[in-house]
C-alpha positions as YAML, in Angstrom:
chain: A
units: angstrom
residues:
- id: 1
  name: UNK
  ca: [35.92, 136.27, 139.43]
- id: 2
  name: UNK
  ca: [36.06, 134.20, 142.27]
- id: 3
  name: UNK
  ca: [39.47, 135.84, 143.01]
- id: 4
  name: UNK
  ca: [37.85, 139.19, 142.98]
- id: 5
  name: UNK
  ca: [36.49, 140.81, 146.43]
- id: 6
  name: UNK
  ca: [32.50, 139.76, 147.42]
- id: 7
  name: UNK
  ca: [31.60, 143.23, 147.09]
- id: 8
  name: UNK
  ca: [32.90, 143.64, 143.87]
- id: 9
  name: UNK
  ca: [31.09, 140.20, 142.61]
- id: 10
  name: UNK
  ca: [27.74, 141.75, 144.15]
- id: 11
  name: UNK
  ca: [28.62, 145.00, 142.11]
- id: 12
  name: UNK
  ca: [29.39, 142.76, 138.86]
- id: 13
  name: UNK
  ca: [26.26, 141.17, 138.92]
- id: 14
  name: UNK
  ca: [24.11, 144.09, 139.67]
- id: 15
  name: UNK
  ca: [25.35, 145.85, 136.46]
- id: 16
  name: UNK
  ca: [24.57, 142.78, 134.54]
- id: 17
  name: UNK
  ca: [21.33, 141.83, 136.02]
- id: 18
  name: UNK
  ca: [20.26, 145.58, 135.52]
- id: 19
  name: UNK
  ca: [22.01, 145.50, 131.58]
- id: 20
  name: UNK
  ca: [20.44, 142.01, 130.82]
- id: 21
  name: UNK
  ca: [16.93, 143.12, 132.29]
- id: 22
  name: UNK
  ca: [17.16, 146.59, 129.87]
- id: 23
  name: UNK
  ca: [18.09, 144.43, 126.82]
- id: 24
  name: UNK
  ca: [15.03, 142.30, 127.50]
- id: 25
  name: UNK
  ca: [12.74, 145.48, 127.90]
- id: 26
  name: UNK
  ca: [14.39, 146.59, 124.51]
- id: 27
  name: UNK
  ca: [13.86, 143.65, 122.75]
- id: 28
  name: UNK
  ca: [10.13, 143.17, 123.89]
- id: 29
  name: UNK
  ca: [9.20, 146.04, 122.02]
- id: 30
  name: UNK
  ca: [9.91, 144.16, 118.80]
- id: 31
  name: UNK
  ca: [5.55, 143.67, 118.52]
- id: 32
  name: UNK
  ca: [4.73, 146.86, 119.64]
- id: 33
  name: UNK
  ca: [7.17, 148.01, 116.55]
- id: 34
  name: UNK
  ca: [5.98, 146.05, 113.81]
- id: 35
  name: UNK
  ca: [2.28, 146.83, 114.80]
- id: 36
  name: UNK
  ca: [3.01, 150.55, 113.96]
- id: 37
  name: UNK
  ca: [5.46, 150.18, 111.22]
- id: 38
  name: UNK
  ca: [2.68, 147.52, 109.12]
- id: 39
  name: UNK
  ca: [5.46, 146.45, 106.76]
- id: 40
  name: UNK
  ca: [5.85, 142.68, 105.53]
- id: 41
  name: UNK
  ca: [8.59, 140.97, 107.65]
- id: 42
  name: UNK
  ca: [11.71, 141.28, 105.48]
- id: 43
  name: UNK
  ca: [11.53, 145.06, 105.20]
- id: 44
  name: UNK
  ca: [11.32, 145.64, 108.90]
- id: 45
  name: UNK
  ca: [14.33, 142.96, 109.94]
- id: 46
  name: UNK
  ca: [16.11, 144.48, 107.04]
- id: 47
  name: UNK
  ca: [15.67, 148.14, 108.35]
- id: 48
  name: UNK
  ca: [16.02, 146.96, 112.02]
- id: 49
  name: UNK
  ca: [19.49, 145.42, 111.11]
- id: 50
  name: UNK
  ca: [21.20, 148.40, 109.03]
- id: 51
  name: UNK
  ca: [19.85, 151.20, 111.40]
- id: 52
  name: UNK
  ca: [20.47, 149.32, 114.42]
- id: 53
  name: UNK
  ca: [23.86, 148.68, 112.42]
- id: 54
  name: UNK
  ca: [24.51, 152.30, 111.97]
- id: 55
  name: UNK
  ca: [23.60, 153.49, 115.54]
- id: 56
  name: UNK
  ca: [26.05, 150.80, 116.88]
- id: 57
  name: UNK
  ca: [28.43, 152.63, 114.76]
- id: 58
  name: UNK
  ca: [27.27, 156.10, 115.96]
- id: 59
  name: UNK
  ca: [27.76, 154.52, 119.66]
- id: 60
  name: UNK
  ca: [31.46, 152.93, 118.43]
- id: 61
  name: UNK
  ca: [32.67, 156.55, 116.98]
- id: 62
  name: UNK
  ca: [31.47, 158.50, 120.06]
- id: 63
  name: UNK
  ca: [32.99, 156.30, 122.78]
- id: 64
  name: UNK
  ca: [36.34, 155.78, 120.84]
- id: 65
  name: UNK
  ca: [36.74, 158.90, 118.74]
- id: 66
  name: UNK
  ca: [39.36, 158.68, 116.37]
- id: 67
  name: UNK
  ca: [40.63, 155.58, 117.67]
- id: 68
  name: UNK
  ca: [37.51, 153.57, 116.28]
- id: 69
  name: UNK
  ca: [39.03, 152.15, 113.09]
- id: 70
  name: UNK
  ca: [41.03, 150.07, 115.65]
- id: 71
  name: UNK
  ca: [38.00, 147.73, 117.00]
- id: 72
  name: UNK
  ca: [37.45, 147.02, 113.39]
- id: 73
  name: UNK
  ca: [40.92, 146.19, 112.54]
- id: 74
  name: UNK
  ca: [41.59, 144.31, 115.51]
- id: 75
  name: UNK
  ca: [38.77, 141.72, 114.92]
- id: 76
  name: UNK
  ca: [40.27, 138.01, 114.86]
- id: 77
  name: UNK
  ca: [38.92, 134.38, 114.56]
- id: 78
  name: UNK
  ca: [36.64, 135.08, 117.41]
- id: 79
  name: UNK
  ca: [35.19, 138.00, 116.23]
- id: 80
  name: UNK
  ca: [34.00, 136.62, 112.80]
- id: 81
  name: UNK
  ca: [32.83, 133.16, 114.66]
- id: 82
  name: UNK
  ca: [30.60, 135.32, 116.79]
- id: 83
  name: UNK
  ca: [29.23, 137.74, 113.90]
- id: 84
  name: UNK
  ca: [28.71, 134.45, 112.02]
- id: 85
  name: UNK
  ca: [26.09, 133.50, 114.72]
- id: 86
  name: UNK
  ca: [24.43, 136.93, 115.09]
- id: 87
  name: UNK
  ca: [23.75, 136.81, 110.95]
- id: 88
  name: UNK
  ca: [22.85, 132.69, 111.34]
- id: 89
  name: UNK
  ca: [20.62, 133.65, 114.28]
- id: 90
  name: UNK
  ca: [18.77, 136.62, 112.74]
- id: 91
  name: UNK
  ca: [18.89, 134.99, 108.98]
- id: 92
  name: UNK
  ca: [17.34, 131.45, 110.84]
- id: 93
  name: UNK
  ca: [14.85, 133.80, 112.77]
- id: 94
  name: UNK
  ca: [13.35, 135.64, 109.67]
- id: 95
  name: UNK
  ca: [13.19, 132.51, 107.91]
- id: 96
  name: UNK
  ca: [11.16, 130.97, 110.62]
- id: 97
  name: UNK
  ca: [8.39, 133.53, 110.95]
- id: 98
  name: UNK
  ca: [6.92, 132.77, 107.45]
- id: 99
  name: UNK
  ca: [7.04, 128.77, 108.34]
- id: 100
  name: UNK
  ca: [5.81, 128.19, 111.77]
- id: 101
  name: UNK
  ca: [3.87, 129.58, 114.45]
- id: 102
  name: UNK
  ca: [4.48, 132.70, 116.85]
- id: 103
  name: UNK
  ca: [3.49, 130.37, 119.63]
- id: 104
  name: UNK
  ca: [6.37, 127.62, 118.42]
- id: 105
  name: UNK
  ca: [8.47, 130.33, 118.14]
- id: 106
  name: UNK
  ca: [8.25, 131.94, 121.53]
- id: 107
  name: UNK
  ca: [8.18, 128.47, 123.46]
- id: 108
  name: UNK
  ca: [11.48, 127.35, 121.65]
- id: 109
  name: UNK
  ca: [13.05, 130.57, 122.37]
- id: 110
  name: UNK
  ca: [12.09, 129.60, 126.10]
- id: 111
  name: UNK
  ca: [14.21, 127.12, 125.76]
- id: 112
  name: UNK
  ca: [17.35, 129.30, 125.19]
- id: 113
  name: UNK
  ca: [18.18, 129.28, 129.13]
- id: 114
  name: UNK
  ca: [18.05, 125.48, 129.82]
- id: 115
  name: UNK
  ca: [20.12, 125.55, 126.25]
- id: 116
  name: UNK
  ca: [22.52, 128.07, 127.81]
- id: 117
  name: UNK
  ca: [23.36, 125.78, 131.28]
- id: 118
  name: UNK
  ca: [24.28, 122.84, 129.19]
- id: 119
  name: UNK
  ca: [26.50, 124.66, 127.12]
- id: 120
  name: UNK
  ca: [27.91, 126.91, 129.41]
- id: 121
  name: UNK
  ca: [28.66, 123.68, 131.30]
- id: 122
  name: UNK
  ca: [29.88, 121.75, 128.45]
- id: 123
  name: UNK
  ca: [32.12, 124.84, 127.30]
- id: 124
  name: UNK
  ca: [32.80, 127.03, 129.88]
- id: 125
  name: UNK
  ca: [33.13, 124.71, 132.85]
- id: 126
  name: UNK
  ca: [29.98, 126.99, 134.26]
- id: 127
  name: UNK
  ca: [28.03, 124.42, 136.84]
- id: 128
  name: UNK
  ca: [24.88, 125.67, 137.04]
- id: 129
  name: UNK
  ca: [22.97, 125.79, 140.35]
- id: 130
  name: UNK
  ca: [19.84, 123.91, 140.80]
- id: 131
  name: UNK
  ca: [18.19, 126.78, 141.69]
- id: 132
  name: UNK
  ca: [19.21, 128.25, 137.86]
- id: 133
  name: UNK
  ca: [17.97, 124.85, 136.61]
- id: 134
  name: UNK
  ca: [14.50, 125.05, 138.66]
- id: 135
  name: UNK
  ca: [14.24, 128.94, 137.36]
- id: 136
  name: UNK
  ca: [14.56, 127.83, 133.76]
- id: 137
  name: UNK
  ca: [12.33, 125.27, 133.76]
- id: 138
  name: UNK
  ca: [9.64, 127.33, 135.27]
- id: 139
  name: UNK
  ca: [10.09, 130.46, 132.86]
- id: 140
  name: UNK
  ca: [10.00, 127.71, 129.74]
- id: 141
  name: UNK
  ca: [6.23, 126.23, 131.24]
- id: 142
  name: UNK
  ca: [4.98, 129.85, 132.06]
- id: 143
  name: UNK
  ca: [6.01, 130.79, 128.19]
- id: 144
  name: UNK
  ca: [4.15, 127.56, 126.87]
- id: 145
  name: UNK
  ca: [0.97, 128.70, 129.27]
- id: 146
  name: UNK
  ca: [1.32, 131.86, 127.84]
- id: 147
  name: UNK
  ca: [1.17, 131.09, 124.33]
- id: 148
  name: UNK
  ca: [0.11, 128.03, 123.99]
- id: 149
  name: UNK
  ca: [1.76, 124.98, 122.28]
- id: 150
  name: UNK
  ca: [-0.46, 123.08, 119.09]
- id: 151
  name: UNK
  ca: [0.03, 121.75, 116.26]
- id: 152
  name: UNK
  ca: [0.19, 125.00, 113.99]
- id: 153
  name: UNK
  ca: [3.75, 124.88, 113.88]
- id: 154
  name: UNK
  ca: [5.69, 123.63, 110.57]
- id: 155
  name: UNK
  ca: [8.66, 121.14, 111.08]
- id: 156
  name: UNK
  ca: [10.95, 123.28, 108.98]
- id: 157
  name: UNK
  ca: [10.24, 126.56, 110.90]
- id: 158
  name: UNK
  ca: [10.43, 124.93, 114.56]
- id: 159
  name: UNK
  ca: [14.14, 123.81, 112.86]
- id: 160
  name: UNK
  ca: [15.04, 126.99, 111.73]
- id: 161
  name: UNK
  ca: [13.53, 128.31, 115.67]
- id: 162
  name: UNK
  ca: [15.85, 126.15, 116.99]
- id: 163
  name: UNK
  ca: [18.98, 127.36, 115.01]
- id: 164
  name: UNK
  ca: [17.96, 130.51, 115.91]
- id: 165
  name: UNK
  ca: [18.14, 130.02, 119.48]
- id: 166
  name: UNK
  ca: [21.31, 128.12, 119.65]
- id: 167
  name: UNK
  ca: [23.07, 130.93, 117.74]
- id: 168
  name: UNK
  ca: [21.98, 133.33, 120.44]
- id: 169
  name: UNK
  ca: [22.71, 130.69, 123.18]
- id: 170
  name: UNK
  ca: [26.16, 130.60, 121.40]
- id: 171
  name: UNK
  ca: [26.83, 134.16, 121.27]
- id: 172
  name: UNK
  ca: [26.44, 134.04, 125.10]
- id: 173
  name: UNK
  ca: [29.17, 131.87, 125.25]
- id: 174
  name: UNK
  ca: [31.48, 133.77, 123.18]
- id: 175
  name: UNK
  ca: [31.09, 136.64, 125.14]
- id: 176
  name: UNK
  ca: [31.39, 135.22, 128.42]
- id: 177
  name: UNK
  ca: [34.55, 133.14, 127.23]
- id: 178
  name: UNK
  ca: [36.37, 136.02, 125.37]
- id: 179
  name: UNK
  ca: [35.00, 139.26, 127.15]
- id: 180
  name: UNK
  ca: [38.31, 141.15, 125.73]
- id: 181
  name: UNK
  ca: [36.44, 140.90, 122.28]
- id: 182
  name: UNK
  ca: [35.19, 144.09, 120.60]
- id: 183
  name: UNK
  ca: [31.42, 142.89, 120.95]
- id: 184
  name: UNK
  ca: [30.23, 146.50, 119.86]
- id: 185
  name: UNK
  ca: [32.04, 146.28, 116.28]
- id: 186
  name: UNK
  ca: [31.19, 142.37, 115.91]
- id: 187
  name: UNK
  ca: [27.42, 143.54, 116.50]
- id: 188
  name: UNK
  ca: [27.37, 146.29, 114.77]
- id: 189
  name: UNK
  ca: [28.76, 144.36, 111.32]
- id: 190
  name: UNK
  ca: [26.87, 141.77, 111.90]
- id: 191
  name: UNK
  ca: [23.66, 143.89, 112.23]
- id: 192
  name: UNK
  ca: [24.02, 145.48, 109.25]
- id: 193
  name: UNK
  ca: [25.27, 141.88, 107.20]
- id: 194
  name: UNK
  ca: [21.78, 140.34, 108.52]
- id: 195
  name: UNK
  ca: [19.87, 144.03, 107.56]
- id: 196
  name: UNK
  ca: [21.69, 143.80, 103.67]
- id: 197
  name: UNK
  ca: [20.55, 139.94, 103.58]
- id: 198
  name: UNK
  ca: [16.95, 140.83, 103.78]
- id: 199
  name: UNK
  ca: [17.07, 143.46, 102.14]
- id: 200
  name: UNK
  ca: [16.85, 142.13, 98.98]
- id: 201
  name: UNK
  ca: [13.63, 140.48, 99.55]
- id: 202
  name: UNK
  ca: [11.98, 143.49, 101.28]
- id: 203
  name: UNK
  ca: [10.09, 145.48, 99.50]
- id: 204
  name: UNK
  ca: [10.21, 149.13, 100.47]
- id: 205
  name: UNK
  ca: [8.55, 150.89, 97.77]
- id: 206
  name: UNK
  ca: [5.26, 151.20, 99.58]
- id: 207
  name: UNK
  ca: [6.61, 152.59, 102.97]
- id: 208
  name: UNK
  ca: [5.73, 155.88, 103.98]
- id: 209
  name: UNK
  ca: [7.71, 158.66, 104.92]
- id: 210
  name: UNK
  ca: [6.20, 158.07, 109.41]
- id: 211
  name: UNK
  ca: [6.81, 154.32, 108.53]
- id: 212
  name: UNK
  ca: [10.81, 154.85, 107.53]
- id: 213
  name: UNK
  ca: [11.00, 157.02, 110.49]
- id: 214
  name: UNK
  ca: [9.66, 154.25, 112.58]
- id: 215
  name: UNK
  ca: [11.91, 151.87, 111.37]
- id: 216
  name: UNK
  ca: [14.93, 153.79, 112.19]
- id: 217
  name: UNK
  ca: [14.04, 153.95, 115.98]
- id: 218
  name: UNK
  ca: [13.23, 150.60, 115.63]
- id: 219
  name: UNK
  ca: [16.91, 149.48, 114.86]
- id: 220
  name: UNK
  ca: [18.31, 152.18, 117.45]
- id: 221
  name: UNK
  ca: [15.95, 150.93, 120.08]
- id: 222
  name: UNK
  ca: [15.26, 147.33, 119.31]
- id: 223
  name: UNK
  ca: [18.43, 146.71, 118.05]
- id: 224
  name: UNK
  ca: [21.72, 149.03, 118.69]
- id: 225
  name: UNK
  ca: [20.31, 149.73, 122.27]
- id: 226
  name: UNK
  ca: [19.39, 145.92, 122.79]
- id: 227
  name: UNK
  ca: [22.70, 144.25, 121.61]
- id: 228
  name: UNK
  ca: [24.80, 147.25, 123.77]
- id: 229
  name: UNK
  ca: [23.18, 146.63, 126.90]
- id: 230
  name: UNK
  ca: [23.39, 142.67, 126.27]
- id: 231
  name: UNK
  ca: [27.03, 142.52, 125.48]
- id: 232
  name: UNK
  ca: [27.53, 144.75, 128.55]
- id: 233
  name: UNK
  ca: [25.64, 142.88, 130.77]
- id: 234
  name: UNK
  ca: [26.77, 138.78, 129.87]
- id: 235
  name: UNK
  ca: [30.09, 139.50, 130.38]
- id: 236
  name: UNK
  ca: [29.03, 139.53, 133.78]
- id: 237
  name: UNK
  ca: [26.55, 136.80, 134.48]
- id: 238
  name: UNK
  ca: [27.30, 133.16, 134.16]
- id: 239
  name: UNK
  ca: [25.61, 131.98, 130.64]
- id: 240
  name: UNK
  ca: [22.20, 130.59, 132.45]
- id: 241
  name: UNK
  ca: [21.55, 133.34, 134.25]
- id: 242
  name: UNK
  ca: [21.76, 135.76, 131.07]
- id: 243
  name: UNK
  ca: [19.63, 133.74, 129.04]
- id: 244
  name: UNK
  ca: [16.88, 133.07, 131.96]
- id: 245
  name: UNK
  ca: [16.85, 137.41, 132.57]
- id: 246
  name: UNK
  ca: [16.45, 137.44, 128.24]
- id: 247
  name: UNK
  ca: [13.18, 135.44, 128.56]
- id: 248
  name: UNK
  ca: [11.88, 138.45, 130.06]
- id: 249
  name: UNK
  ca: [11.12, 139.49, 126.62]
- id: 250
  name: UNK
  ca: [7.89, 137.67, 126.15]
- id: 251
  name: UNK
  ca: [5.77, 137.99, 129.07]
- id: 252
  name: UNK
  ca: [6.90, 142.26, 128.54]
- id: 253
  name: UNK
  ca: [5.92, 142.04, 124.76]
- id: 254
  name: UNK
  ca: [1.93, 142.02, 125.05]
- id: 255
  name: UNK
  ca: [2.39, 144.67, 127.88]
- id: 256
  name: UNK
  ca: [3.11, 147.69, 125.51]
- id: 257
  name: UNK
  ca: [0.70, 146.40, 122.69]
- id: 258
  name: UNK
  ca: [-1.68, 146.13, 125.47]
- id: 259
  name: UNK
  ca: [-1.18, 149.56, 126.31]
- id: 260
  name: UNK
  ca: [-0.60, 151.15, 123.05]
- id: 261
  name: UNK
  ca: [-3.37, 149.26, 121.23]
- id: 262
  name: UNK
  ca: [-5.58, 148.12, 124.32]
- id: 263
  name: UNK
  ca: [-5.70, 144.79, 123.45]
- id: 264
  name: UNK
  ca: [-7.38, 142.11, 125.38]
- id: 265
  name: UNK
  ca: [-4.87, 140.19, 127.66]
- id: 266
  name: UNK
  ca: [-6.20, 136.83, 128.26]
- id: 267
  name: UNK
  ca: [-5.87, 135.02, 131.58]
- id: 268
  name: UNK
  ca: [-3.39, 132.49, 130.21]
- id: 269
  name: UNK
  ca: [-1.08, 135.50, 129.38]
- id: 270
  name: UNK
  ca: [-1.51, 136.92, 132.80]
- id: 271
  name: UNK
  ca: [-1.03, 133.51, 134.67]
- id: 272
  name: UNK
  ca: [2.20, 132.48, 132.34]
- id: 273
  name: UNK
  ca: [4.00, 135.66, 132.41]
- id: 274
  name: UNK
  ca: [3.62, 136.16, 136.51]
- id: 275
  name: UNK
  ca: [4.93, 132.50, 136.12]
- id: 276
  name: UNK
  ca: [7.98, 133.57, 134.10]
- id: 277
  name: UNK
  ca: [8.46, 137.01, 136.15]
- id: 278
  name: UNK
  ca: [8.60, 135.19, 139.59]
- id: 279
  name: UNK
  ca: [11.10, 132.84, 138.25]
- id: 280
  name: UNK
  ca: [13.18, 135.20, 136.53]
- id: 281
  name: UNK
  ca: [13.35, 137.73, 140.23]
- id: 282
  name: UNK
  ca: [13.53, 134.60, 142.27]
- id: 283
  name: UNK
  ca: [16.87, 133.38, 140.47]
- id: 284
  name: UNK
  ca: [18.18, 137.26, 140.94]
- id: 285
  name: UNK
  ca: [17.53, 137.07, 144.69]
- id: 286
  name: UNK
  ca: [18.50, 133.35, 145.32]
- id: 287
  name: UNK
  ca: [21.58, 134.17, 143.48]
- id: 288
  name: UNK
  ca: [22.21, 137.05, 145.57]
- id: 289
  name: UNK
  ca: [22.06, 135.18, 148.58]
- id: 290
  name: UNK
  ca: [24.08, 132.37, 147.46]
- id: 291
  name: UNK
  ca: [27.06, 134.54, 146.56]
- id: 292
  name: UNK
  ca: [26.64, 136.34, 150.01]
...
């Protein structure tokens, strides 16, 4: 990356920032879709995974044409490892939903940038800047202010939430270290597998036609589009910055629910969300100046 012209470095970072921000926006629609769909968690996660995987497969076929089987045949050990992290992360996340509070899940997920910064330094030898570490800490504080962190969580649920966050961190590390991998094909297999794992626990017999349609949209928007943008963007940014921008998911999620369902937004949500937003934007501006 350092051997590239400065203009190319700026362009790559701009593209990476844009794609990760768009990925965070798509992921932030999860609460909006789950409110609309109104089925049990297993059914919604199964639908998200299966339809998201099918959406990714359609993208692969459209972009690769007749060569699409090559992407799946070329999978190696790194591909299997990445798929394993996707499946383990999704499974742990779903399992944690019934064992700990939403607040605990959100705060634990907000440790993602710090976790990515540490593992990026350990594995990739990417030394995080002080500005990135400070921004990651501010984002964590902002999320904690938004959702609180009471004693309503469970130890086993919190542990599963940590595993889920760690798996996402490792996905970032794998993409960053092996940009040559066909992450689209890996994400497709991982999404389908996680959906099929949840399917036996899902009750789709009560789903109305409009709920099934919403499940399809949930998979296409929240999974297929999100994973595609995330894979493209995380190749171009340091691990800690990828993770930091991803935390925009948390302050954006209540925004869509407020717009669609006119739910009241508490002052702590506004304050915490503003801190997260300021941390992310400040880090983007600072990193651009540092490179220049």
